[in-house]
GUMI-595436 format. One line per 3 residues: number of its first residue (from 1); their letters; for each residue x, y, z of C-alpha. Coordinates in Angstrom, 1 decimal. Layout:
BEGIN
NUM = a = X Y Z | ...
This chain:
BEGIN
1 = mss = 111.1 19.5 74.4 | 113.0 20.9 77.1 | 113.1 25.1 78.1
4 = tre = 113.4 26.6 82.0 | 110.9 28.5 79.8 | 106.9 26.9 79.1
7 = lvv = 104.1 28.9 77.8 | 100.7 27.3 77.1 | 98.0 28.4 75.1
10 = mar = 94.4 27.6 76.1 | 92.2 26.3 73.2 | 89.7 24.9 72.4
13 = wpa = 89.5 22.8 68.8 | 87.2 25.0 66.6 | 84.3 22.8 65.6
16 = pgr = 81.3 24.4 65.6 | 78.7 24.8 67.6 | 81.7 23.0 70.3
19 = cks = 83.0 26.7 70.4 | 82.4 30.1 70.8 | 78.9 29.8 72.4
22 = rla = 78.4 33.7 73.3 | 79.9 34.6 69.6 | 78.1 31.8 67.6
25 = agi = 74.7 33.4 69.3 | 75.2 36.3 67.5 | 77.0 35.0 64.4
28 = grr = 76.5 31.5 64.0 | 78.1 28.3 64.5 | 79.7 28.6 61.4
31 = raa = 80.8 31.0 61.4 | 82.2 31.6 65.0 | 84.5 28.5 64.3
34 = avq = 85.7 29.8 61.6 | 86.8 32.8 64.0 | 87.5 30.7 66.8
37 = egl = 90.5 28.8 64.3 | 91.8 32.4 63.2 | 92.3 33.3 66.6
40 = clh = 94.1 30.3 67.7 | 96.0 30.7 63.8 | 96.6 34.0 64.9
43 = tca = 98.1 33.3 68.9 | 100.4 30.7 68.1 | 101.6 33.0 65.4
46 = var = 101.9 35.6 67.6 | 104.1 32.9 70.6 | 106.3 32.0 67.8
49 = qaq = 107.3 35.8 66.3 | 108.3 35.6 70.6 | 109.4 32.7 70.4
52 = rrl = 112.9 33.4 68.4 | 113.6 36.2 70.5 | 113.4 34.5 73.7
55 = afg = 114.0 30.8 73.9 | 110.8 29.6 75.5 | 108.4 25.7 74.9
58 = lvl = 105.4 27.2 72.8 | 103.0 24.1 74.4 | 99.8 23.7 72.7
61 = avq = 96.3 22.7 75.2 | 93.6 21.4 73.5 | 89.7 20.9 75.1
64 = glg = 88.2 18.9 71.8 | 90.4 16.4 70.4 | 92.1 13.0 70.9
67 = pra = 95.8 12.0 70.8 | 96.5 11.6 67.5 | 94.4 14.7 66.6
70 = rrr = 95.8 16.8 68.7 | 99.1 16.3 68.3 | 98.5 17.2 64.2
73 = wgt = 96.5 20.6 65.0 | 99.5 21.0 67.1 | 102.3 20.4 64.9
76 = alg = 100.0 22.7 62.1 | 100.6 25.3 64.8 | 104.4 25.5 65.2
79 = cdr = 103.6 24.3 68.8 | 106.8 21.7 70.3 | 103.7 20.0 72.7
82 = ava = 100.1 18.8 72.3 | 98.2 18.6 75.3 | 94.9 17.4 77.0
85 = qgg = 93.7 20.5 79.0 | 91.9 17.3 80.3 | 88.6 17.9 82.9
88 = gsl = 86.6 20.3 85.4 | 86.5 23.3 85.6 | 89.9 26.3 83.7
91 = glr = 90.5 27.1 87.7 | 92.0 22.8 87.2 | 92.7 22.8 83.9
94 = lqr = 95.0 26.3 84.3 | 96.9 24.1 87.3 | 97.5 21.0 85.2
97 = qll = 98.6 23.0 83.2 | 101.2 24.5 85.5 | 102.0 21.8 87.9
100 = aar = 102.7 20.2 84.1 | 104.9 22.4 82.7 | 107.1 23.0 86.4
103 = rrg = 107.1 18.6 85.9 | 108.5 19.1 82.7 | 111.0 21.6 84.2
106 = arq = 110.4 24.9 82.7 | 110.9 27.5 85.5 | 108.6 30.1 84.4
109 = vvl = 104.5 29.3 83.4 | 103.2 31.8 81.1 | 99.4 30.6 80.5
112 = vgs = 97.5 32.5 77.7 | 94.4 32.3 76.3 | 93.4 32.2 72.3
115 = dlp = 90.8 34.6 72.1 | 92.8 37.6 71.4 | 92.9 39.6 68.5
118 = lle = 95.7 41.9 69.7 | 97.6 40.0 70.9 | 101.2 40.9 70.0
121 = aae = 104.9 39.2 70.7 | 106.3 41.9 72.7 | 103.1 41.6 75.5
124 = ler = 104.8 38.2 76.2 | 108.3 38.5 76.3 | 107.2 41.1 78.8
127 = afr = 105.4 38.9 80.8 | 107.9 36.1 80.8 | 110.7 40.1 81.8
130 = ald = 108.3 40.6 84.4 | 109.2 37.0 86.0 | 112.9 37.6 86.7
133 = rap = 111.8 40.2 88.6 | 108.8 39.2 90.2 | 106.7 35.7 91.4
136 = lvl = 103.8 37.1 89.2 | 102.2 38.4 85.6 | 98.6 38.9 85.2
139 = gpa = 97.6 40.4 81.9 | 93.7 42.1 83.0 | 90.7 41.9 80.4
142 = adg = 88.5 44.3 79.6 | 85.7 42.1 81.3 | 86.9 41.6 85.1
145 = gyw = 89.3 38.7 83.8 | 92.2 38.1 82.7 | 94.3 36.8 78.9
148 = lig = 97.2 35.8 81.0 | 98.9 35.2 83.8 | 103.0 34.0 84.3
151 = lrg = 104.0 32.8 87.9 | 107.8 31.3 89.3 | 106.7 28.9 91.6
154 = swp = 103.1 27.0 92.5 | 100.5 28.2 94.3 | 97.0 26.2 93.4
157 = alf = 95.0 28.7 95.8 | 95.6 31.2 93.3 | 93.2 28.6 91.3
160 = sgi = 90.8 28.3 93.8 | 87.5 29.9 94.9 | 87.5 31.9 91.3
163 = pwg = 83.9 32.6 90.8 | 85.2 31.6 86.7 | 83.2 33.4 83.6
166 = sgg = 82.3 36.2 86.0 | 83.8 39.6 85.8 | 85.3 38.6 89.6
169 = vle = 87.9 37.0 88.3 | 90.5 39.6 88.6 | 89.8 40.9 91.4
172 = hts = 89.6 37.4 93.6 | 92.5 36.8 91.5 | 94.2 39.6 93.3
175 = rta = 93.3 39.1 96.6 | 93.9 35.7 97.4 | 97.6 37.0 95.5
178 = arl = 98.1 39.4 98.7 | 96.6 37.1 100.7 | 100.2 34.4 99.6
181 = gle = 102.4 37.7 99.8 | 102.2 37.8 95.9 | 103.1 41.1 94.8
184 = pew = 101.8 41.1 90.5 | 103.5 43.0 87.6 | 100.8 43.8 85.4
187 = lsc = 100.4 44.0 81.9 | 98.0 45.9 80.1 | 94.4 45.6 79.5
190 = rhd = 93.5 43.7 76.9 | 90.4 42.4 75.5 | 89.0 38.7 74.8
193 = ldw = 86.6 38.5 71.5 | 83.9 36.6 73.2 | 80.8 39.1 71.9
196 = pad = 79.5 39.5 68.6 | 80.0 43.8 69.6 | 84.0 42.3 69.8
199 = las = 84.7 41.9 66.4 | 84.8 45.3 65.4 | 88.6 45.2 66.6
202 = wr = 89.9 42.4 64.7 | 89.3 43.3 61.2
């Protein structure tokens, strides 16, 4: 696989007790894992739909699986490549995937989560189109984070010193971007599916 554009889907293997802990607290581990599996299927199906209209490499970055199982899962989801996220904070894992994509030759890299029940192919296309004009694109999340980040370049500071898991992720990222002289393009605000109450939007 070789492409000047690459979409990286950040995903956790849907094993009971190893994913969706906040959701599992309300609906149980097995049901939460089933939701996680459905979200991953949805995200990759939407990504493949966008890929048919706008060429890009589709990469599944996985937590919780060894190399062989990771490749099997990536193939089952229709991805071009399956890689390990590696250890560390979310910021370190995002930065690692960005740098790996750039080493593979991608000039535009979009990273997206797999917790988005209402994700649409048009939004992924819009993210890449935005990178034709801007160095940075952000998809704000309703909880104060972001559901997508796309870059045309490498700025490690965007992933450093961020209070991951808090409601201040997007604010801190925006301030860092301003210090770096990066004017982001913005996508629509989306809701992640993290809590039992969020299931109402996914029927």
